[in-house]
C-alpha positions in Angstrom: -42.1 39.1 -36.6 -39.2 37.1 -38.0 -39.4 34.5 -35.3 -43.2 34.2 -35.7 -42.7 33.5 -39.4 -40.1 30.8 -38.6 -42.4 29.3 -35.9 -45.3 29.2 -38.3 -43.2 27.3 -40.8 -41.8 24.9 -38.2 -45.1 24.2 -36.5 -47.4 24.3 -39.5 -48.7 20.8 -39.2 -49.3 21.1 -35.5 -51.4 24.3 -35.7 -55.1 24.4 -36.6 -56.2 26.6 -39.5 -57.9 28.9 -37.0 -54.7 29.3 -35.0 -52.7 30.0 -38.1 -55.2 32.7 -39.1 -55.2 34.3 -35.6 -51.4 34.2 -35.5 -51.1 35.6 -39.0 -53.6 38.4 -38.2 -51.7 39.3 -35.0 -48.4 39.3 -36.9 -49.8 41.6 -39.6 -51.1 43.9 -36.9 -47.6 44.1 -35.3 -46.0 44.7 -38.7 -48.4 47.6 -39.3 -47.8 49.0 -35.9 -44.1 48.9 -36.4 -44.4 50.9 -39.7 -47.3 53.2 -39.0 -48.4 53.4 -35.3 -45.6 53.1 -32.8 -48.0 53.4 -29.9 -49.7 50.1 -31.0 -46.5 48.0 -30.9 -46.8 46.9 -27.3 -50.5 46.0 -27.5 -50.0 44.2 -30.8 -47.0 42.3 -29.4 -49.0 41.4 -26.3 -51.8 40.0 -28.4 -49.4 38.0 -30.6 -47.7 36.5 -27.4 -51.1 35.7 -26.0 -52.2 33.8 -29.1 -48.9 31.9 -29.3 -49.3 31.0 -25.6 -52.8 29.6 -26.2 -51.7 27.7 -29.3 -48.6 26.2 -27.6 -50.7 25.2 -24.6 -53.1 23.4 -26.9 -50.3 21.7 -28.8 -48.7 20.5 -25.6 -51.9 19.1 -24.3 -52.5 17.2 -27.6 -48.9 15.8 -27.4 -49.5 14.6 -23.8 -52.7 12.5 -24.1 -54.1 11.4 -20.8 -51.3 13.2 -18.9 -53.8 15.2 -16.8 -55.9 13.3 -14.3 -53.8 10.2 -14.1 -53.4 9.0 -10.6 -49.9 8.4 -9.3 -49.2 4.8 -8.3 -48.1 4.3 -4.7 -44.3 3.8 -4.2 -43.5 5.1 -7.6 -41.9 8.3 -6.4 -40.7 9.7 -3.1 -42.6 12.7 -1.8 -41.4 16.0 -3.3 -38.8 17.8 -1.3 -37.8 14.8 0.7 -35.1 12.3 -0.2 -35.3 8.7 0.6 -32.6 8.0 3.3 -31.2 4.5 2.7 -28.4 4.9 5.3 -25.6 4.4 2.8 -23.0 7.2 3.2 -19.7 7.0 1.4 -16.6 8.8 2.4 -14.3 9.9 -0.4 -10.8 11.5 -0.6 -10.5 14.7 -2.6 -7.9 17.3 -3.5 -8.7 21.0 -3.9 -7.1 22.4 -7.0 -6.5 26.1 -7.1 -6.1 27.4 -10.7 -4.7 30.7 -9.5 -1.4 29.2 -8.3 
């Protein structure tokens, strides 16, 4: 509940009015469950987490305009999982230091 209040303050300008209302309602439900109905705590917390997840996904997509669907340009990046082997291998001297001695 405390972290939700802080996040609402910090992200106020990034959240829509509907998101603020939904988060506030879910927070109120969780507060009520904590005081009056212990069995409703988990469902209320799950609902609050779900609403925050949806809101954060929407905020992230707004901050990354055009990030989805952009084709990658050829040669920009090596295929994932494979390193480009340029044949340059350097040998280096090293000393093992044992802190226990």
